[in-house]
C-alpha positions in Angstrom: 0.0 0.0 0.0 1.3 3.4 -0.9 1.9 5.8 1.9 1.7 9.6 2.0 3.9 11.7 4.3 2.3 14.1 6.6 3.6 16.6 9.2 1.7 17.0 12.4 2.2 18.9 15.6 0.9 17.7 19.0 1.4 18.7 22.6 4.3 17.1 24.4 2.0 15.4 26.9 0.0 13.7 24.0 3.2 12.6 22.4 4.4 11.2 25.7 1.1 9.3 26.1 1.4 7.9 22.6 4.9 6.8 23.1 4.0 5.1 26.4 1.1 3.2 24.8 3.3 2.3 21.8 6.0 1.0 24.2 3.5 -1.2 26.0 2.5 -2.6 22.6 6.0 -3.2 21.3 5.8 -0.4 18.7 9.3 0.9 18.3 8.9 4.1 16.3 6.7 7.2 16.3 5.5 6.7 12.7 4.2 3.3 13.4 2.6 4.5 16.7 0.8 7.4 14.9 -0.3 5.0 12.1 -1.8 2.6 14.7 -3.5 5.5 16.4 -5.0 6.7 13.2 -6.1 3.1 12.2 -7.7 2.6 15.6 -9.5 6.0 15.5 -10.9 5.2 12.0 -11.9 1.7 12.9 -13.7 2.9 16.1 -15.7 5.6 14.2 -16.2 4.4 10.6 -19.4 2.6 11.4 -20.9 5.8 12.8 -20.2 8.0 9.7 -23.4 8.7 7.8 -25.4 6.5 10.1 -27.6 6.5 13.1 -25.2 4.4 15.2 -24.4 5.7 18.6 -21.8 4.2 20.9 -22.4 4.4 24.7 -20.8 3.0 27.8 -23.5 1.2 29.7 -23.1 1.1 33.5 -22.5 -2.4 34.8 -25.7 -2.5 37.0 -27.8 -1.4 34.0 -26.2 -4.1 31.8 -26.9 -6.7 34.5 -30.5 -5.6 34.5 -30.7 -5.9 30.7 -29.2 -9.4 30.9 -31.8 -10.3 33.5 -34.6 -9.2 31.1 -33.1 -11.5 28.4 -32.7 -14.5 30.7 -36.3 -14.0 32.0 -37.6 -13.8 28.5 -38.9 -10.3 29.0 -36.7 -9.1 26.1 -35.9 -10.9 22.9 -32.6 -9.1 22.1 -30.1 -6.7 23.7 -31.7 -3.6 22.2 -35.0 -4.4 23.7 -33.4 -5.4 27.0 -31.5 -2.2 27.3 -34.6 -0.2 26.5 -36.5 -2.1 29.3 -33.6 -1.6 31.7 -33.5 2.2 30.9 -37.3 2.5 31.3 -37.1 0.6 34.6 -34.3 2.9 35.8 -36.2 6.1 34.8 -39.3 4.8 36.5 -37.3 4.2 39.6 -35.9 7.7 39.5 -39.3 9.2 38.8 -40.8 7.4 41.8 -37.9 8.4 44.0 -38.1 12.1 43.1 -41.9 12.3 43.3 -43.1 9.8 46.0 -39.8 9.5 47.7 -39.5 13.3 48.0 -43.0 13.6 49.5 -42.2 10.9 52.0 -38.9 12.6 52.9 -40.7 15.9 53.3 -43.3 14.3 55.6 -40.6 12.7 57.8 -38.8 16.0 58.0 -42.0 17.8 59.0 -42.8 15.1 61.6 -39.3 15.5 63.0 -39.6 19.2 63.3 -43.0 18.9 65.0 -41.5 16.3 67.4 -38.6 18.6 68.2 -41.0 21.4 68.9 -43.0 19.2 71.3 -39.8 18.1 73.0 -38.6 21.7 73.4 -42.0 22.7 74.8 -42.1 19.9 77.2 -38.5 20.8 78.3 -39.6 24.4 78.9 -42.6 23.2 80.9 -40.5 20.8 83.0 -38.0 23.5 83.8 -40.9 25.8 84.8 -42.3 23.2 87.2 -38.8 22.5 88.6 -38.4 26.2 89.5 -41.6 26.3 91.5 
């Protein structure tokens, strides 16, 4: 394959990173390291060019939930399982921020009321003790 020569400039820190990675992969010269980096970049992104493909990192717990949907037969493929897992997660968040928040506000209000009763009883007992 014919190769073209290009000149590039990169920050020293980036070049150091590239050389470190190249060294770990037994790549002995910068040209080969840069070629490998370019090949890797293109390979990672070529399927997304002119398409609707989106790459995401799925949290382990969400992926475990998706796998559970597949094992239980609730989903027929990974796409459906991930959709179910995301919907389940969103429902949980929605419930937490609506119902959970109301419950938390109720507990806080009850605690404030109890603190006021305790403070009032303390004042009354001190009044009785002074007599």
